C-alpha positions in Angstrom: 156.3 -153.8 1.8 158.0 -150.8 0.1 154.6 -149.4 -0.8 153.5 -149.4 2.7 156.5 -147.3 3.7 155.7 -144.9 0.9 152.1 -144.5 2.0 153.2 -144.1 5.7 155.6 -141.4 4.7 153.1 -139.6 2.5 150.5 -139.9 5.5 153.0 -138.4 7.9 153.6 -135.5 5.4 149.9 -135.0 4.9 149.3 -134.7 8.6 152.0 -132.1 8.8 150.4 -130.4 5.8 147.0 -130.3 7.4 148.4 -128.7 10.5 150.2 -126.2 8.3 147.1 -125.3 6.3 145.1 -124.9 9.5 147.9 -122.5 10.8 147.9 -120.6 7.6 144.0 -120.4 7.6 144.1 -119.1 11.2 146.8 -116.5 10.2 144.7 -115.4 7.3 141.6 -115.3 9.5 143.3 -113.0 12.0 144.7 -110.9 9.1 141.2 -110.4 7.6 139.8 -109.6 10.9 142.3 -106.6 11.3 144.5 -108.2 14.0 148.1 -106.9 13.7 149.6 -107.7 17.1 151.2 -111.3 17.7 149.4 -112.8 14.7 152.0 -115.6 14.5 151.4 -116.7 18.1 147.7 -116.3 18.0 147.5 -118.2 14.7 149.7 -121.0 16.2 147.3 -121.2 19.3 144.2 -121.4 17.1 145.7 -124.0 14.9 146.9 -126.2 17.7 143.4 -126.3 19.2 141.7 -126.7 15.8 144.0 -129.6 14.8 143.5 -131.2 18.3 139.7 -130.9 18.0 139.8 -132.3 14.5 142.0 -135.3 15.4 139.7 -136.0 18.5 136.6 -135.8 16.3 138.0 -138.1 13.7 139.2 -140.7 16.3 135.9 -140.8 18.3 133.2 -139.8 15.8 134.6 -140.8 12.5 133.4 -138.0 10.3 132.9 -135.6 13.3 136.4 -134.1 12.8 135.2 -131.1 10.9 132.4 -130.5 13.5 134.7 -130.7 16.5 137.6 -128.9 14.6 135.1 -126.0 13.8 134.1 -126.0 17.5 137.7 -125.9 18.6 138.5 -123.1 16.0 135.5 -121.1 17.4 136.4 -121.6 21.1 140.0 -120.7 20.5 139.4 -117.8 18.2 136.8 -116.3 20.5 139.3 -116.4 23.3 142.0 -114.8 21.2 139.9 -112.1 19.4 136.6 -111.6 21.4 135.2 -108.7 19.4 134.4 -110.7 16.3 130.8 -112.0 15.6 130.1 -115.7 16.4 128.7 -116.5 13.0 131.9 -115.1 11.3 134.1 -117.1 13.4 132.1 -120.3 12.9 132.0 -120.0 9.2 135.7 -119.2 9.0 136.5 -122.2 11.2 134.4 -124.5 9.2 136.0 -123.3 6.0 139.6 -123.6 7.4 139.0 -127.2 8.6 137.1 -128.3 5.5 139.7 -126.7 3.0 142.7 -128.2 4.9 141.0 -131.6 5.0 140.0 -131.6 1.3 143.5 -130.5 0.3 145.2 -133.2 2.3 142.7 -135.9 1.6 143.0 -135.2 -2.1 146.7 -135.4 -2.0 146.4 -138.7 0.0 144.2 -140.2 -2.5 146.4 -138.9 -5.3 149.3 -140.7 -3.7 147.3 -143.9 -3.4 146.3 -143.7 -6.9 150.0 -143.4 -7.9 151.2 -146.5 -6.0 148.0 -148.7 -6.8 
């Protein structure tokens, strides 16, 4: 029973870490695109929609989280910063979603290996 509590706490921490990584990735994206005004708010908005798309994609399509998360990143980034090319936004979105998923998933499986 104690191990279940540990895994639950690790899982909650990793959900928060995934959102934080998406937020940081969105902020880095805006910084690299030359945006200097309200970067914190814009990055938060992009991260919220990306995280929501990722979660819905995982819930309904299993492995569709990266796909729907990328689409959500694209839609919210294009609404926030419309002068950037579409391919660039899609590649940034996919890399942000994939990197945050790999880091959080790697830490989750590392935690599982510790308690197993």
